[in-house]
N, C-alpha and C positions, 0 to 999 in steps of 0.2 A: 534159233537163234545164235548170233554169233559169240563167241568167247569174248568179254569183257576184262582185260586184266590190267589193273593199275598199281603201282607203287607207290609208297610215300615214305620220306627219309627225315629221320627226326632222331632226335632223344626219345625212347619210348620205356614206359612202365607199367606193369599191371599184376594185380596179385595173384598167386597162386593159392594161398590157402590163410586161414585164419591165425594171425600171430599170438591168437591165445591160445592156438594147439600146436605148433609147429615152431614157436620162436620167431621171432622178427627177420632172421636173416633168411630164410628159408620161405617165408611169407609172399615174395616178390619176387620177381625178374626183371633187371633193367638194364637197357642197352644205351650206352652213351653215344653212339651212333649208330642208332637201328633202321630196318627196314621193314615194312610191312606191306605184304603182297596180297592184292584184293583179287579175287575171280568171283565174277556172277554172283555179286553180294555177300559174298562169306571171305574169310582171309583162308588164305593158301598157304603161306608161307611167315615167319617171323624170326629173327636174328639180327645178327652184325651185319650192316652193311658189306663190310669188307668181306662175308663170306658169301653173303647170297647174290650180290649183283653181278660176279663173273659166271652165275649160273642162268640169269635170265636172258629171255631174247632180247636183240639189240633195239628192236622198236617200241620196247615196252614204254609206256607214256611215265615217269617218275617225278614225284612233286616233294621237292628238295624245301625243308622249312630248316631256316636259321633262327637260333634262340626260342625253342618252342619244345613243347613235350606231348606226345599223343600218349593218351591213356583211354581205355575203353570207356563207352558212354557211361553217364553217369544214370543211377536206378532210385527213382524216387518211389518207396512202398507207401506213403500214405499223404493224398492232398486231394481238395476241394474244389472240380471246375466250378462249382456255382457261386462260390465264396470269391472268385477273382475279382468282382466290382467292389468287395468292403474289406481288402486286405490292408491292416492299420487302423483297424477302427477302435476307437478309444473307450478304456476306462472300465472292462467289466471283467469277470472270471466267468468261467465255461457257461453255467446253465442260464444268467442274465445275458452273456454275449449272445448265445444262441436266440433269446426270445427278441433281444434288441435289435440286433444284426443281421444273423443268419438265416432265420424264416422269411422276413421280407424281401431279403436279397434272393432268396431261393424261390418265392413263388412268382418271380419273373420270367421262370424257365417253362412254363404254362403257354408262351408264346414262342413258335417254332423258331421265328428269325431273330429273336433274342438270345436263343441258345445256339444257334449258328454263328452269330458275330461273337458270341464269348466262346466259343470253341476255337475260332480263328486265334483271337488274343490267345488264348492260355497255350494251345500247341506252340504258337511261334516263342511265347516267353518260355516254356519249356526247353525248346531247342537251341534259344537264345544263351539258355545257362547251361548248355551241355545235356541236357539230360533227354536220354534217347529211348528209356522205359517208366512208365509211370504205372502207379495202381490208384486209379481214381473214382471217387465217391461223385456220381452225377446228383441230381436232383431228385424227388420223388417222381417227375415227370420223365416218362420215355423218351421223349423228343430229347431231352437232355443228352442223353447216352448214343441216341442216334446221330446227332449233330456230332459229337465228339468223335464216332468209329467213323463217321463219314469224311471227316477232315484228316483223321489218321490214316485211313487206308489209301488216300490219295498219294501219302508221303510214304506209305510201306513202312509204317512203323511199329514198332512191337509193344501194343499197348493192352492194358489191362482196365477196366469199367464195368460199372453196374449201376442199376436203377437202386436208389434209396428206398427201403421199403420202412413205412412208418404210419402207422394206422391208431396213434393215441399219443395225449402229450403233446400234442403241438397244434398251430392254429388248423381250423377246419378247411382252411384254404389251402392246406399244404397235407392233408393226411390222405392216405388210400386206405385200402380195407385188407385182411387178410387174403381174401380170394384175388381181390383185383391185383395185390401185388404180385401172387405167385403167377396168374396168368399174364401179366404184362411182363415179368422177367422172363416167363419160360418165350415168350413170342421173342423178344430182345437176344435169349441164348440162341434158337433157332435159326435168328439171321445173321448172329454175329459171332459167336463163341466157336474159334477155329478158323476164320475167313482169312486169310493171307496171314498175317502175324499178330490177330486180334483175339483177345480171351475175356469170356466174361467173368464177372465176380458177383455172387449173391451178396448184397449188401443191406443187412438189418443196420438203420442207422447207430444205435445202441439201444442195449436191452430198455430202458425206461420208454423209448417212444413205440416198443412193438408189443402188441397181446401176447400172452402165449400161444395162440392160435397162429400169429403171425411166425414166430420164430418156430414153431412146428413145421409149418410149410417151408421156410427156407431151409430148413434142415430134410425134409423132402427132395426140395429141388437138388441139393447135391448129391441125395442119393441115387437121383433119377439121371444126373452126368456127372459121370464119374471123376472126369478130370477139370471141372470147375473150379475156381476161385470162391473164397468167401472172404468178406472184409467188413470190419467194425470198429469200435470203440473200445475200451474197457480201463477202468481203475484210471482216469487221467484228474480226478479232481475229487477232495474228499468228501465234500455234499454230495456228488452224483454216487458215489460207491453208498452212502447211507441209503440215497434213494432207492437204489437198487436193492438194496435190503427189504426196505418196506415194501416195495412192489411186489418182491418175491419171496415173502418170510419162509416158505417151505424150502429155500435151497439155502447151501451152506457158504455162497457169497456170489461176488460177482461172475468168476471164471463158470461156476458150476451151475448158473443159469444157462450160458452157452454150450456147456458141457453135456446137462440135461437134453437139449435140444439139438444135439449131435451137432454141432457146427462147429468143432474142434477137427484138425485134419491136417495132411499135407501141404494142402494149398490156402489153408485158413491165416490171416495176417489180422493181429490185433495191434490197432495202434495207440502209443500211448504206453500202458503199462507202469507208470509212475510207481503206484502205490500196491504192486503185486507182492505176494509173502513168496517165502521159497516153496511151500508146497504148490503154489500155482503156477510157480518157475519151472517147479518139475513136472506138473502134469501138461502143461503148453507143450515143452519139450519131448516129453513120454509119445504126445500124438502128433508130434512132425511140425506143430502150427508154429507160428512165427511170430516176433513183436517188431512195430514200427517204432523206432526213436525218433523222437519230433522234438530236438533241444529247444528251436527259436519259438515254436508255438509254446511250449512248456514252461519257458520265462516270461512269456509273452501276457500269456493269462494267468501266471501264478500257479501255476499247476502242481510243481516239483521237480525234482530230480530224478531222472532216470538212473536205475541202478545196474549198469552196466556189466560190473565185475560178479555181480549175483548171478546176471543171466548166463555169461561165460561159466561160470562153475556149474550149471546147469546142463552146459552145451545148447542153450537154446538159441534158435537162429534168430539174428537180430538183423534187421535192414535198418535205412536211413530214410524217414520223412520230412519233407520242408512243413506239410500240414498247412499249406495256405487255404483259408484266409484266417488261421488261428496264427499261423507262421507268418513273418513279415516279409518272405524272399523267396523266389523260385531257385536262389542258388542253391544248390547242395555244398559249393565252396563254403558258404556264409554259414550254410546249416553245420559244417563239422567246426567253423569259428566257434560257435556257440556251444557245440557239443563237449570240444575241448575245455570249456569254462565250466560246464555242467559236472565233468569228471572233478576238475580242480576243486570245486566246491565241495566235494566229497573225499577230497584226499585222494583222488586216484589220478592215474597218467591215462592220457590218450594219445599213442605215438602216433605219427603221420602214416604210418604203413597200416596200422590198423583203421586209421580214418580212411585211407584209398578202400581198404578190404570193405569198409560198411556202405560205402558209398557206391562198389561196382559188384564186386564178386560175392559178397555178404549180404547185398540186395536181392540178386540173381537166385542165390541158395535158399531167401525166405520166400522166394517165389518158384523155388523147383525150375528153374532155367539156367542154370550155370552150365550145361551142355550146349546152348545157345548165345547166351550174353552174360556180360559181367567180366569176362577175360580176353586176351588176344589171342588165344589159343587157336591156331589151324583148325579148321571145319567149323568154328562158330560162326554167328551172323558179322558181318563187318560194320557193327556200332560202335563209332570212335568218338572222340574228339579232340583237338587241337588247341594247346594251352600257350598262350602267348606270354613269353617273360620281360616284354617289355610294352604289357598291355596299358600301364599307367607309369608315369615320372618316377613314383615312390616304388612301385615295384620294380621297374627294372633297375633303379640304384639299388634297395637292399639286396635283389637275387645276385647281383655282382659280388655280394661279400659274401656268399652261401657258398660252403665247402663241400658238399656231396648232395646227392640225392636227397638225403632225408629232411636235409634243411630246406631245401629248394622247396620240396613238397609241402613242408609245413608252413611256409611262407606264402605259397601259393594258394593254402587254405587259409590263410590267416588275413591276408590282404586281399585276396581274390574274388571276383564275382563275375558277373556276366560278361563285363569288359575283357576278362581272362580270356573266354571263348571265343578264339580268332574262328575257327569253324567245326561244325557237327555233321556227322555223317550217319546215315541210316541204311544198313543194308547198301554199303556200299556208295550210296548216293548222297550228295552234298545236299544238307537239307537246311543248315544255317550259314552266312558267310556274315562277319561281322561289318 
């Protein structure tokens, strides 16, 4: 293959570390006039344009953006493919919402053509919003995952997904069995895990919809394939927590159910964690597990406020999740807007640089992919986005009043949405143009 080399010039910003651990100033790198050089789908150089331009070959193709900011592609650590068609559904809290809206919507994925149509819409929405990697729940049907991976593979996206395992406490038309969920998951793992930039996640929906037998087989899969992911929900809603206690009286609490079935580990991501206690945070951190913070969804379903300072105290890996369809936007910028408010309601601050970290490098660390994505470090995948300072008249006017990159970044996260994303690149290829 001939060497393909391109360069992109603009203001450039990326996270280097968690501000909670190193302080804000050491947590990011910003180039007011920066240059990003891409070779064969990877980043080969990053720095000040004045330093790098003289070293580049004369014939290199350079794209120069005015009034724009390049950042790493955004990372969504919790989202549901089959709920795309019911985003913004009215009037319920978690358990009623599942029965009223979610389960009927997910039942449609028995039809392969429907699964393919939604996968196309879903991936286009992710890319329009600047999300280049997502940890995705399919439905209980293997075809939901096949359709998603087929669409993601065509664009060489780094994506993680899994078939939901659910063998009780759900409508008959939507349940599998412990054995069928194991066999179907295994077939999907063999077909997709590690293919291109795709990864598989073992996906029990949540403890109440899996029998002990199914949870044991989920744990067995993780033992059989050492680099698999595991995704599920935890401590989202107080009624849900009481339900888990009633279903598993022999366990010490919600997290202990998953712990008992060997579902905690370095690639395990637990969505929500709104009502976790100190001991549970400590145990998640000890096992290298991560939590997906889903502020939009937690507010929309009335679930509660995630305690980010407690997670930071325990050095627990936290990523950001839109949780569509409980969440009401595919935009991680809009999700950060809500995250800021969730912290405000608890008397805590969320700096724009911590927000940037959560949506990029923090998500990459939660997924153990920080050597591939989440920053613009040379050697990593060329997954990046271009944010347009003039995307809307208000944004354009407001940013003219901004005095520094911290203020600019905060305004982008407060007023920004899908319109702000001018272009999205994955593995060096442009996969979205506004």
